[in-house]
C-alpha positions as CSV (number, residue, x, y, z in Angstrom):
1,M,0.0,0.0,0.0
2,K,2.9,2.3,0.6
3,K,3.8,2.3,-3.1
4,H,0.4,3.8,-3.9
5,L,0.7,6.6,-1.4
6,P,2.5,9.3,-3.5
7,G,0.0,8.9,-6.3
8,C,-3.0,9.1,-3.9
9,L,-1.6,12.2,-2.3
10,A,-1.3,13.7,-5.8
11,G,-4.9,13.0,-6.5
12,D,-4.4,10.2,-9.1
13,R,-7.6,8.3,-9.3
14,E,-5.9,5.1,-10.4
15,Y,-3.6,5.0,-7.4
16,Q,-6.6,5.8,-5.1
17,E,-8.6,2.9,-6.6
18,Q,-5.6,0.6,-6.1
19,M,-5.2,1.8,-2.5
20,V,-8.9,1.1,-1.8
21,M,-8.8,-2.3,-3.4
22,A,-5.7,-3.2,-1.4
23,G,-7.4,-2.4,1.9
24,Q,-11.1,-3.1,1.5
25,K,-11.1,-6.7,2.8
26,R,-9.2,-5.8,5.9
27,V,-11.5,-2.9,6.6
28,Y,-14.6,-5.0,6.1
29,Y,-13.4,-7.7,8.4
30,R,-12.5,-5.2,11.1
31,C,-16.0,-3.7,10.9
32,K,-17.6,-7.2,10.7
33,K,-16.1,-8.0,14.1
34,M,-18.2,-5.2,15.6
35,L,-21.3,-5.0,13.5
36,K,-23.9,-6.9,11.6
37,Q,-23.0,-7.7,7.9
38,E,-25.1,-5.0,6.3
39,D,-23.9,-2.3,8.8
40,A,-20.3,-3.6,8.3
41,L,-20.6,-3.2,4.6
42,D,-21.9,0.4,4.9
43,T,-19.4,1.4,7.5
44,A,-16.5,-0.1,5.6
45,Q,-17.5,1.8,2.5
46,E,-17.8,5.1,4.5
47,T,-14.3,4.5,6.0
48,L,-12.8,3.8,2.6
49,I,-14.3,6.9,1.1
50,S,-13.2,9.1,4.0
51,R,-9.7,7.5,3.8
52,L,-9.1,9.4,0.6
53,S,-10.1,12.7,2.1
54,G,-6.6,13.8,3.0
55,P,-3.0,12.8,3.6
56,K,-3.4,12.2,7.3
57,S,-6.2,9.7,6.7
58,L,-4.0,7.6,4.5
59,R,-1.6,6.6,7.3
60,K,-2.4,3.1,8.6
61,P,-2.9,3.8,12.3
62,V,-5.2,6.7,11.5
63,F,-7.1,4.5,9.0
64,W,-7.7,1.7,11.5
65,G,-8.8,4.2,14.1
66,M,-11.3,5.6,11.6
67,A,-12.8,2.2,10.9
68,Q,-13.1,1.5,14.6
69,Q,-14.5,4.9,15.4
70,N,-17.1,4.6,12.6
71,C,-18.2,1.2,13.9
72,G,-18.4,2.5,17.5
73,Q,-20.4,5.6,16.4
74,L,-23.0,3.4,14.7
75,L,-23.2,1.1,17.7
76,R,-23.9,4.1,20.0
77,Q,-26.6,5.4,17.6
78,C,-28.3,2.0,17.6
79,A,-28.1,1.8,21.4
80,A,-29.7,5.2,21.7
81,V,-32.8,4.2,19.7
């Protein structure tokens, strides 16, 4: 995934797509551990999209934190209902 980073930061769509493809299974499984399948799919997609929003979100620790935070936020919303 590191080899795609410079292209992603430059805004190259091809590199961004390759970066998402490289990380999507890991993100989904991370979300699946915390959520139901449908919610995990939606949350994984949101995380992947937000990953491309800026250079800081492309770093792995921040990225995993984003996935976990998005899952936790959905769990809290469901518990409040």
